[in-house]
N, CA, C and O atoms as a printed pandas DataFrame, in Angstrom:
     atom_number atom_name residue_name chain_id  residue_number  x_coord  y_coord  z_coord
0              1         N          MET        A               1  -61.517  103.683   32.489
1              2        CA          MET        A               1  -62.561  103.326   33.445
2              3         C          MET        A               1  -63.082  104.598   34.112
3              4         O          MET        A               1  -62.347  105.562   34.326
4              5         N          THR        A               2  -64.351  104.565   34.425
5              6        CA          THR        A               2  -65.009  105.695   35.075
6              7         C          THR        A               2  -65.525  105.240   36.429
7              8         O          THR        A               2  -66.288  104.278   36.508
8              9         N          ASP        A               3  -65.118  105.921   37.496
9             10        CA          ASP        A               3  -65.597  105.603   38.836
10            11         C          ASP        A               3  -66.948  106.272   39.053
11            12         O          ASP        A               3  -67.072  107.494   38.970
12            13         N          VAL        A               4  -67.968  105.445   39.333
13            14        CA          VAL        A               4  -69.310  105.955   39.624
14            15         C          VAL        A               4  -69.721  105.382   40.975
15            16         O          VAL        A               4  -69.639  104.174   41.199
16            17         N          THR        A               5  -70.162  106.257   41.870
17            18        CA          THR        A               5  -70.583  105.829   43.207
18            19         C          THR        A               5  -72.097  105.879   43.296
19            20         O          THR        A               5  -72.728  106.867   42.920
20            21         N          PHE        A               6  -72.661  104.805   43.796
21            22        CA          PHE        A               6  -74.096  104.710   44.034
22            23         C          PHE        A               6  -74.342  104.808   45.532
23            24         O          PHE        A               6  -73.678  104.136   46.322
24            25         N          ILE        A               7  -75.289  105.640   45.918
25            26        CA          ILE        A               7  -75.759  105.675   47.299
26            27         C          ILE        A               7  -77.001  104.795   47.323
27            28         O          ILE        A               7  -78.024  105.126   46.724
28            29         N          LEU        A               8  -76.897  103.683   48.015
29            30        CA          LEU        A               8  -77.978  102.694   48.025
30            31         C          LEU        A               8  -79.094  103.100   48.972
31            32         O          LEU        A               8  -78.959  104.054   49.739
32            33         N          ARG        A               9  -80.175  102.381   48.912
33            34        CA          ARG        A               9  -81.359  102.697   49.715
34            35         C          ARG        A               9  -81.080  102.740   51.207
35            36         O          ARG        A               9  -81.702  103.515   51.935
36            37         N          ASP        A              10  -80.152  101.916   51.664
37            38        CA          ASP        A              10  -79.832  101.878   53.104
38            39         C          ASP        A              10  -78.801  102.936   53.497
39            40         O          ASP        A              10  -78.385  102.997   54.654
40            41         N          GLY        A              11  -78.387  103.773   52.537
41            42        CA          GLY        A              11  -77.416  104.824   52.805
42            43         C          GLY        A              11  -75.971  104.416   52.563
43            44         O          GLY        A              11  -75.079  105.264   52.567
44            45         N          SER        A              12  -75.731  103.127   52.353
45            46        CA          SER        A              12  -74.364  102.683   52.073
46            47         C          SER        A              12  -73.963  103.114   50.665
47            48         O          SER        A              12  -74.813  103.430   49.832
48            49         N          ARG        A              13  -72.679  103.122   50.419
49            50        CA          ARG        A              13  -72.146  103.548   49.130
50            51         C          ARG        A              13  -71.414  102.396   48.466
51            52         O          ARG        A              13  -70.770  101.579   49.125
52            53         N          ARG        A              14  -71.528  102.353   47.154
53            54        CA          ARG        A              14  -70.802  101.341   46.386
54            55         C          ARG        A              14  -70.250  102.007   45.140
55            56         O          ARG        A              14  -70.997  102.607   44.367
56            57         N          THR        A              15  -68.953  101.905   44.944
57            58        CA          THR        A              15  -68.308  102.506   43.783
58            59         C          THR        A              15  -67.967  101.424   42.771
59            60         O          THR        A              15  -67.401  100.386   43.115
60            61         N          LEU        A              16  -68.321  101.682   41.519
61            62        CA          LEU        A              16  -68.037  100.761   40.426
62            63         C          LEU        A              16  -67.068  101.416   39.460
63            64         O          LEU        A              16  -67.155  102.619   39.214
64            65         N          ASP        A              17  -66.149  100.643   38.910
65            66        CA          ASP        A              17  -65.286  101.080   37.817
66            67         C          ASP        A              17  -65.962  100.624   36.534
67            68         O          ASP        A              17  -66.032   99.427   36.255
68            69         N          ILE        A              18  -66.454  101.566   35.763
69            70        CA          ILE        A              18  -67.252  101.244   34.583
70            71         C          ILE        A              18  -66.420  101.509   33.330
71            72         O          ILE        A              18  -65.850  102.589   33.182
72            73         N          PRO        A              19  -66.348  100.526   32.424
73            74        CA          PRO        A              19  -65.589  100.738   31.192
74            75         C          PRO        A              19  -66.187  101.871   30.362
75            76         O          PRO        A              19  -67.406  102.027   30.288
76            77         N          GLU        A              20  -65.321  102.650   29.747
77            78        CA          GLU        A              20  -65.756  103.755   28.905
78            79         C          GLU        A              20  -66.708  103.246   27.818
79            80         O          GLU        A              20  -66.442  102.236   27.166
80            81         N          GLY        A              21  -67.813  103.960   27.637
81            82        CA          GLY        A              21  -68.809  103.602   26.627
82            83         C          GLY        A              21  -69.914  102.699   27.131
83            84         O          GLY        A              21  -70.938  102.557   26.463
84            85         N          SER        A              22  -69.738  102.083   28.291
85            86        CA          SER        A              22  -70.783  101.228   28.872
86            87         C          SER        A              22  -71.799  102.098   29.590
87            88         O          SER        A              22  -71.463  103.164   30.107
88            89         N          SER        A              23  -73.046  101.637   29.620
89            90        CA          SER        A              23  -74.044  102.408   30.355
90            91         C          SER        A              23  -73.893  102.134   31.849
91            92         O          SER        A              23  -73.493  101.046   32.263
92            93         N          VAL        A              24  -74.217  103.130   32.632
93            94        CA          VAL        A              24  -74.171  103.016   34.081
94            95         C          VAL        A              24  -75.125  101.914   34.534
95            96         O          VAL        A              24  -74.804  101.156   35.449
96            97         N          MET        A              25  -76.296  101.819   33.901
97            98        CA          MET        A              25  -77.269  100.782   34.246
98            99         C          MET        A              25  -76.699   99.391   33.999
99           100         O          MET        A              25  -76.837   98.513   34.850
100          101         N          GLN        A              26  -76.063   99.174   32.856
101          102        CA          GLN        A              26  -75.499   97.861   32.551
102          103         C          GLN        A              26  -74.500   97.440   33.616
103          104         O          GLN        A              26  -74.522   96.301   34.082
104          105         N          ALA        A              27  -73.638   98.346   33.994
105          106        CA          ALA        A              27  -72.631   98.031   35.013
106          107         C          ALA        A              27  -73.292   97.703   36.348
107          108         O          ALA        A              27  -72.879   96.763   37.028
108          109         N          ALA        A              28  -74.311   98.466   36.729
109          110        CA          ALA        A              28  -75.001   98.234   38.003
110          111         C          ALA        A              28  -75.679   96.867   38.008
111          112         O          ALA        A              28  -75.609   96.143   39.001
112          113         N          VAL        A              29  -76.329   96.513   36.913
113          114        CA          VAL        A              29  -77.010   95.215   36.823
114          115         C          VAL        A              29  -75.990   94.080   36.857
115          116         O          VAL        A              29  -76.201   93.077   37.537
116          117         N          MET        A              30  -74.887   94.234   36.127
117          118        CA          MET        A              30  -73.862   93.181   36.108
118          119         C          MET        A              30  -73.229   92.980   37.481
119          120         O          MET        A              30  -72.796   91.877   37.813
120          121         N          GLU        A              31  -73.177   94.044   38.276
121          122        CA          GLU        A              31  -72.619   93.953   39.632
122          123         C          GLU        A              31  -73.684   93.621   40.675
123          124         O          GLU        A              31  -73.411   93.627   41.875
124          125         N          ASN        A              32  -74.913   93.326   40.203
125          126        CA          ASN        A              32  -76.028   92.970   41.082
126          127         C          ASN        A              32  -76.288   94.049   42.129
127          128         O          ASN        A              32  -76.550   93.749   43.294
128          129         N          LEU        A              33  -76.213   95.287   41.706
129          130        CA          LEU        A              33  -76.440   96.411   42.603
130          131         C          LEU        A              33  -77.940   96.517   42.885
131          132         O          LEU        A              33  -78.736   96.727   41.969
132          133         N          LYS        A              34  -78.315   96.373   44.137
133          134        CA          LYS        A              34  -79.719   96.374   44.531
134          135         C          LYS        A              34  -80.358   97.742   44.290
135          136         O          LYS        A              34  -79.814   98.772   44.689
136          137         N          GLY        A              35  -81.516   97.737   43.633
137          138        CA          GLY        A              35  -82.258   98.966   43.394
138          139         C          GLY        A              35  -82.201   99.454   41.965
139          140         O          GLY        A              35  -82.970  100.337   41.585
140          141         N          ILE        A              36  -81.313   98.902   41.167
141          142        CA          ILE        A              36  -81.273   99.205   39.733
142          143         C          ILE        A              36  -81.696   97.931   39.026
143          144         O          ILE        A              36  -80.938   96.963   38.961
144          145         N          ASP        A              37  -82.926   97.939   38.492
145          146        CA          ASP        A              37  -83.472   96.729   37.892
146          147         C          ASP        A              37  -83.134   96.596   36.405
147          148         O          ASP        A              37  -82.714   95.527   35.962
148          149         N          GLY        A              38  -83.312   97.653   35.643
149          150        CA          GLY        A              38  -82.995   97.615   34.214
150          151         C          GLY        A              38  -83.736   96.529   33.474
151          152         O          GLY        A              38  -83.146   95.804   32.674
152          153         N          GLU        A              39  -85.016   96.409   33.732
153          154        CA          GLU        A              39  -85.807   95.319   33.156
154          155         C          GLU        A              39  -85.800   95.275   31.635
155          156         O          GLU        A              39  -85.866   94.191   31.055
156          157         N          CYS        A              40  -85.722   96.422   30.976
157          158        CA          CYS        A              40  -85.757   96.434   29.507
158          159         C          CYS        A              40  -84.363   96.265   28.899
159          160         O          CYS        A              40  -84.224   96.217   27.676
160          161         N          GLY        A              41  -83.345   96.176   29.731
161          162        CA          GLY        A              41  -81.989   95.998   29.231
162          163         C          GLY        A              41  -81.385   97.248   28.621
163          164         O          GLY        A              41  -80.377   97.171   27.918
164          165         N          GLY        A              42  -81.981   98.380   28.878
165          166        CA          GLY        A              42  -81.445   99.629   28.351
166          167         C          GLY        A              42  -82.109  100.081   27.070
167          168         O          GLY        A              42  -81.583  100.947   26.371
168          169         N          CYS        A              43  -83.259   99.508   26.750
169          170        CA          CYS        A              43  -83.977   99.861   25.513
170          171         C          CYS        A              43  -84.861  101.094   25.666
171          172         O          CYS        A              43  -85.594  101.450   24.743
172          173         N          LEU        A              44  -84.798  101.740   26.814
173          174        CA          LEU        A              44  -85.557  102.956   27.085
174          175         C          LEU        A              44  -87.067  102.704   27.003
175          176         O          LEU        A              44  -87.807  103.409   26.318
176          177         N          SER        A              45  -87.496  101.642   27.752
177          178        CA          SER        A              45  -88.924  101.338   27.744
178          179         C          SER        A              45  -89.490  100.963   29.107
179          180         O          SER        A              45  -90.662  100.593   29.187
180          181         N          CYS        A              46  -88.700  101.043   30.193
181          182        CA          CYS        A              46  -89.252  100.593   31.470
182          183         C          CYS        A              46  -89.054  101.569   32.633
183          184         O          CYS        A              46  -89.870  101.574   33.554
184          185         N          ALA        A              47  -88.031  102.372   32.627
185          186        CA          ALA        A              47  -87.724  103.335   33.696
186          187         C          ALA        A              47  -87.401  102.690   35.044
187          188         O          ALA        A              47  -87.571  103.328   36.083
188          189         N          THR        A              48  -86.937  101.433   35.045
189          190        CA          THR        A              48  -86.571  100.777   36.303
190          191         C          THR        A              48  -85.084  100.941   36.626
191          192         O          THR        A              48  -84.520  100.186   37.418
192          193         N          CYS        A              49  -84.468  101.934   36.003
193          194        CA          CYS        A              49  -83.069  102.260   36.300
194          195         C          CYS        A              49  -82.959  103.724   36.731
195          196         O          CYS        A              49  -81.905  104.348   36.606
196          197         N          HIS        A              50  -84.055  104.247   37.234
197          198        CA          HIS        A              50  -84.141  105.645   37.677
198          199         C          HIS        A              50  -83.127  105.905   38.784
199          200         O          HIS        A              50  -82.983  105.100   39.704
200          201         N          VAL        A              51  -82.432  107.024   38.694
201          202        CA          VAL        A              51  -81.487  107.461   39.722
202          203         C          VAL        A              51  -81.617  108.963   39.911
203          204         O          VAL        A              51  -82.176  109.667   39.069
204          205         N          TYR        A              52  -81.091  109.439   41.032
205          206        CA          TYR        A              52  -80.985  110.871   41.291
206          207         C          TYR        A              52  -79.509  111.243   41.217
207          208         O          TYR        A              52  -78.671  110.590   41.838
208          209         N          ILE        A              53  -79.190  112.285   40.464
209          210        CA          ILE        A              53  -77.813  112.759   40.352
210          211         C          ILE        A              53  -77.471  113.535   41.615
211          212         O          ILE        A              53  -78.107  114.546   41.914
212          213         N          GLU        A              54  -76.475  113.071   42.355
213          214        CA          GLU        A              54  -76.018  113.743   43.579
214          215         C          GLU        A              54  -74.836  114.658   43.283
215          216         O          GLU        A              54  -74.765  115.774   43.799
216          217         N          ALA        A              55  -73.918  114.191   42.461
217          218        CA          ALA        A              55  -72.728  114.975   42.103
218          219         C          ALA        A              55  -72.242  114.496   40.748
219          220         O          ALA        A              55  -72.311  113.309   40.429
220          221         N          ILE        A              56  -71.752  115.431   39.961
221          222        CA          ILE        A              56  -71.248  115.111   38.624
222          223         C          ILE        A              56  -69.743  115.273   38.637
223          224         O          ILE        A              56  -69.210  116.166   39.296
224          225         N          GLY        A              57  -69.055  114.400   37.902
225          226        CA          GLY        A              57  -67.609  114.526   37.776
226          227         C          GLY        A              57  -67.265  115.791   36.994
227          228         O          GLY        A              57  -68.073  116.717   36.917
228          229         N          ALA        A              58  -66.093  115.829   36.427
229          230        CA          ALA        A              58  -65.622  117.018   35.716
230          231         C          ALA        A              58  -66.386  117.253   34.412
231          232         O          ALA        A              58  -66.447  118.380   33.920
232          233         N          GLY        A              59  -66.967  116.192   33.855
233          234        CA          GLY        A              59  -67.695  116.318   32.598
234          235         C          GLY        A              59  -69.139  116.699   32.815
235          236         O          GLY        A              59  -69.557  117.047   33.919
236          237         N          GLU        A              60  -69.882  116.625   31.742
237          238        CA          GLU        A              60  -71.306  116.922   31.814
238          239         C          GLU        A              60  -72.088  115.719   31.339
239          240         O          GLU        A              60  -71.623  114.953   30.495
240          241         N          LEU        A              61  -73.282  115.558   31.887
241          242        CA          LEU        A              61  -74.170  114.503   31.422
242          243         C          LEU        A              61  -74.794  114.916   30.099
243          244         O          LEU        A              61  -74.985  116.105   29.845
244          245         N          PRO        A              62  -75.112  113.942   29.257
245          246        CA          PRO        A              62  -75.821  114.303   28.032
246          247         C          PRO        A              62  -77.198  114.857   28.396
247          248         O          PRO        A              62  -77.754  114.487   29.430
248          249         N          PRO        A              63  -77.751  115.730   27.570
249          250        CA          PRO        A              63  -79.074  116.270   27.876
250          251         C          PRO        A              63  -80.140  115.174   27.827
251          252         O          PRO        A              63  -79.966  114.156   27.157
252          253         N          ILE        A              64  -81.225  115.393   28.531
253          254        CA          ILE        A              64  -82.356  114.453   28.513
254          255         C          ILE        A              64  -83.072  114.610   27.176
255          256         O          ILE        A              64  -83.454  115.717   26.797
256          257         N          ASP        A              65  -83.251  113.506   26.468
257          258        CA          ASP        A              65  -83.989  113.590   25.217
258          259         C          ASP        A              65  -85.484  113.381   25.479
259          260         O          ASP        A              65  -85.892  113.118   26.610
260          261         N          GLU        A              66  -86.273  113.497   24.451
261          262        CA          GLU        A              66  -87.736  113.438   24.570
262          263         C          GLU        A              66  -88.225  112.107   25.139
263          264         O          GLU        A              66  -89.132  112.081   25.971
264          265         N          GLU        A              67  -87.624  111.003   24.691
265          266        CA          GLU        A              67  -88.043  109.678   25.183
266          267         C          GLU        A              67  -87.746  109.500   26.670
267          268         O          GLU        A              67  -88.601  109.050   27.433
268          269         N          GLU        A              68  -86.536  109.853   27.068
269          270        CA          GLU        A              68  -86.175  109.736   28.482
270          271         C          GLU        A              68  -87.070  110.636   29.329
271          272         O          GLU        A              68  -87.528  110.226   30.396
272          273         N          ASN        A              69  -87.318  111.841   28.870
273          274        CA          ASN        A              69  -88.170  112.768   29.597
274          275         C          ASN        A              69  -89.569  112.191   29.801
275          276         O          ASN        A              69  -90.138  112.300   30.887
276          277         N          ALA        A              70  -90.115  111.584   28.766
277          278        CA          ALA        A              70  -91.452  110.982   28.863
278          279         C          ALA        A              70  -91.461  109.832   29.864
279          280         O          ALA        A              70  -92.397  109.712   30.656
280          281         N          LEU        A              71  -90.441  108.991   29.841
281          282        CA          LEU        A              71  -90.380  107.875   30.789
282          283         C          LEU        A              71  -90.198  108.362   32.219
283          284         O          LEU        A              71  -90.744  107.769   33.149
284          285         N          LEU        A              72  -89.446  109.422   32.402
285          286        CA          LEU        A              72  -89.251  109.959   33.751
286          287         C          LEU        A              72  -90.559  110.465   34.353
287          288         O          LEU        A              72  -90.697  110.522   35.575
288          289         N          ASP        A              73  -91.514  110.830   33.509
289          290        CA          ASP        A              73  -92.824  111.247   34.020
290          291         C          ASP        A              73  -93.569  110.092   34.692
291          292         O          ASP        A              73  -94.492  110.326   35.472
292          293         N          GLY        A              74  -93.182  108.857   34.401
293          294        CA          GLY        A              74  -93.888  107.706   34.946
294          295         C          GLY        A              74  -93.086  106.873   35.923
295          296         O          GLY        A              74  -93.453  105.727   36.185
296          297         N          VAL        A              75  -92.002  107.406   36.472
297          298        CA          VAL        A              75  -91.205  106.614   37.407
298          299         C          VAL        A              75  -91.977  106.357   38.695
299          300         O          VAL        A              75  -92.861  107.130   39.064
300          301         N          ALA        A              76  -91.635  105.265   39.375
301          302        CA          ALA        A              76  -92.347  104.874   40.594
302          303         C          ALA        A              76  -92.042  105.803   41.762
303          304         O          ALA        A              76  -92.940  106.147   42.531
304          305         N          ALA        A              77  -90.793  106.208   41.901
305          306        CA          ALA        A              77  -90.408  107.147   42.964
306          307         C          ALA        A              77  -90.638  108.566   42.443
307          308         O          ALA        A              77  -90.895  108.770   41.257
308          309         N          GLU        A              78  -90.546  109.519   43.327
309          310        CA          GLU        A              78  -90.764  110.910   42.949
310          311         C          GLU        A              78  -89.789  111.354   41.854
311          312         O          GLU        A              78  -88.584  111.127   41.958
312          313         N          ARG        A              79  -90.321  111.988   40.808
313          314        CA          ARG        A              79  -89.455  112.601   39.811
314          315         C          ARG        A              79  -88.973  113.932   40.375
315          316         O          ARG        A              79  -89.755  114.731   40.890
316          317         N          ARG        A              80  -87.672  114.148   40.265
317          318        CA          ARG        A              80  -87.048  115.383   40.743
318          319         C          ARG        A              80  -86.249  116.006   39.597
319          320         O          ARG        A              80  -86.018  115.357   38.577
320          321         N          PRO        A              81  -85.831  117.253   39.760
321          322        CA          PRO        A              81  -85.004  117.868   38.719
322          323         C          PRO        A              81  -83.719  117.075   38.438
323          324         O          PRO        A              81  -83.196  117.109   37.324
324          325         N          GLU        A              82  -83.221  116.371   39.446
325          326        CA          GLU        A              82  -81.983  115.604   39.283
326          327         C          GLU        A              82  -82.226  114.150   38.855
327          328         O          GLU        A              82  -81.299  113.341   38.879
328          329         N          SER        A              83  -83.462  113.811   38.465
329          330        CA          SER        A              83  -83.794  112.458   38.009
330          331         C          SER        A              83  -83.215  112.185   36.622
331          332         O          SER        A              83  -83.259  113.032   35.730
332          333         N          ARG        A              84  -82.678  110.989   36.472
333          334        CA          ARG        A              84  -82.206  110.500   35.174
334          335         C          ARG        A              84  -82.426  109.002   35.125
335          336         O          ARG        A              84  -82.613  108.356   36.156
336          337         N          LEU        A              85  -82.402  108.453   33.916
337          338        CA          LEU        A              85  -82.402  107.007   33.729
338          339         C          LEU        A              85  -80.955  106.595   33.504
339          340         O          LEU        A              85  -80.293  107.107   32.601
340          341         N          SER        A              86  -80.467  105.681   34.315
341          342        CA          SER        A              86  -79.052  105.330   34.248
342          343         C          SER        A              86  -78.673  104.602   32.962
343          344         O          SER        A              86  -77.492  104.516   32.628
344          345         N          CYS        A              87  -79.662  104.076   32.237
345          346        CA          CYS        A              87  -79.360  103.443   30.951
346          347         C          CYS        A              87  -78.950  104.476   29.905
347          348         O          CYS        A              87  -78.366  104.120   28.880
348          349         N          GLN        A              88  -79.245  105.731   30.149
349          350        CA          GLN        A              88  -78.921  106.801   29.204
350          351         C          GLN        A              88  -77.635  107.542   29.561
351          352         O          GLN        A              88  -77.274  108.519   28.904
352          353         N          ILE        A              89  -76.950  107.079   30.593
353          354        CA          ILE        A              89  -75.685  107.688   30.999
354          355         C          ILE        A              89  -74.559  106.728   30.623
355          356         O          ILE        A              89  -74.437  105.646   31.197
356          357         N          LEU        A              90  -73.745  107.132   29.663
357          358        CA          LEU        A              90  -72.605  106.324   29.248
358          359         C          LEU        A              90  -71.357  106.802   29.968
359          360         O          LEU        A              90  -71.127  108.002   30.122
360          361         N          ALA        A              91  -70.559  105.845   30.405
361          362        CA          ALA        A              91  -69.331  106.164   31.126
362          363         C          ALA        A              91  -68.336  106.845   30.189
363          364         O          ALA        A              91  -68.037  106.355   29.100
364          365         N          THR        A              92  -67.835  107.988   30.648
365          366        CA          THR        A              92  -66.775  108.714   29.943
366          367         C          THR        A              92  -65.768  109.150   30.995
367          368         O          THR        A              92  -66.122  109.283   32.166
368          369         N          PRO        A              93  -64.524  109.372   30.601
369          370        CA          PRO        A              93  -63.529  109.792   31.589
370          371         C          PRO        A              93  -63.945  111.049   32.359
371          372         O          PRO        A              93  -63.631  111.173   33.543
372          373         N          GLY        A              94  -64.639  111.974   31.713
373          374        CA          GLY        A              94  -65.059  113.209   32.365
374          375         C          GLY        A              94  -66.101  113.016   33.443
375          376         O          GLY        A              94  -66.300  113.898   34.278
376          377         N          LEU        A              95  -66.775  111.870   33.437
377          378        CA          LEU        A              95  -67.800  111.617   34.450
378          379         C          LEU        A              95  -67.266  110.871   35.662
379          380         O          LEU        A              95  -68.028  110.569   36.581
380          381         N          SER        A              96  -65.977  110.570   35.685
381          382        CA          SER        A              96  -65.416  109.897   36.852
382          383         C          SER        A              96  -65.683  110.761   38.082
383          384         O          SER        A              96  -65.399  111.959   38.087
384          385         N          GLY        A              97  -66.224  110.145   39.112
385          386        CA          GLY        A              97  -66.618  110.875   40.318
386          387         C          GLY        A              97  -68.119  111.104   40.392
387          388         O          GLY        A              97  -68.615  111.682   41.358
388          389         N          LEU        A              98  -68.843  110.652   39.370
389          390        CA          LEU        A              98  -70.299  110.766   39.362
390          391         C          LEU        A              98  -70.874  110.031   40.571
391          392         O          LEU        A              98  -70.469  108.909   40.873
392          393         N          VAL        A              99  -71.822  110.674   41.262
393          394        CA          VAL        A              99  -72.487  110.058   42.412
394          395         C          VAL        A              99  -73.979  110.026   42.120
395          396         O          VAL        A              99  -74.579  111.045   41.781
396          397         N          LEU        A             100  -74.570  108.844   42.256
397          398        CA          LEU        A             100  -75.984  108.623   41.970
398          399         C          LEU        A             100  -76.679  108.049   43.192
399          400         O          LEU        A             100  -76.135  107.168   43.858
400          401         N          ARG        A             101  -77.856  108.529   43.489
401          402        CA          ARG        A             101  -78.656  107.991   44.591
402          403         C          ARG        A             101  -79.742  107.095   44.005
403          404         O          ARG        A             101  -80.449  107.485   43.076
404          405         N          VAL        A             102  -79.866  105.893   44.557
405          406        CA          VAL        A             102  -80.909  104.944   44.137
406          407         C          VAL        A             102  -82.198  105.318   44.873
407          408         O          VAL        A             102  -82.193  105.444   46.097
408          409         N          PRO        A             103  -83.306  105.498   44.136
409          410        CA          PRO        A             103  -84.561  105.853   44.800
410          411         C          PRO        A             103  -85.124  104.705   45.634
411          412         O          PRO        A             103  -84.679  103.563   45.524
412          413         N          GLU        A             104  -86.095  105.025   46.455
413          414        CA          GLU        A             104  -86.700  104.022   47.351
414          415         C          GLU        A             104  -87.366  102.868   46.601
415          416         O          GLU        A             104  -87.413  101.745   47.104
416          417         N          ARG        A             105  -87.871  103.137   45.420
417          418        CA          ARG        A             105  -88.513  102.054   44.654
418          419         C          ARG        A             105  -88.402  102.337   43.173
419          420         O          ARG        A             105  -88.256  103.483   42.748
420          421         N          GLN        A             106  -88.473  101.263   42.389
421          422        CA          GLN        A             106  -88.435  101.374   40.944
422          423         C          GLN        A             106  -89.759  100.960   40.310
423          424         O          GLN        A             106  -90.033  101.298   39.158
424          425         N          MET        A             107  -90.558  100.248   41.044
425          426        CA          MET        A             107  -91.817   99.746   40.480
426          427         C          MET        A             107  -92.935   99.999   41.460
427          428         O          MET        A             107  -94.085   99.655   41.187
């Protein structure tokens, strides 16, 4: 399991234990975490799972590929250098301790 903490819009924090290999977005949606919509179900076509990386665990995130980069150009909240789509982040033991901030809006 990988512990991932979300900083929600109201500033509160919620930590999820995510099974290895599951996407961060899937876990957030299954836990009804407010602010992560995941409308496309992780098919990389909606960008409603946008997050800001606050802190990374001991591992590294996979690099942003061309499709994710293109979708990040159209996110509803401000795109920042630390912007990622949570559907593209798979839980691994090295990412335990990952902290993600939910943006003010997804749409």
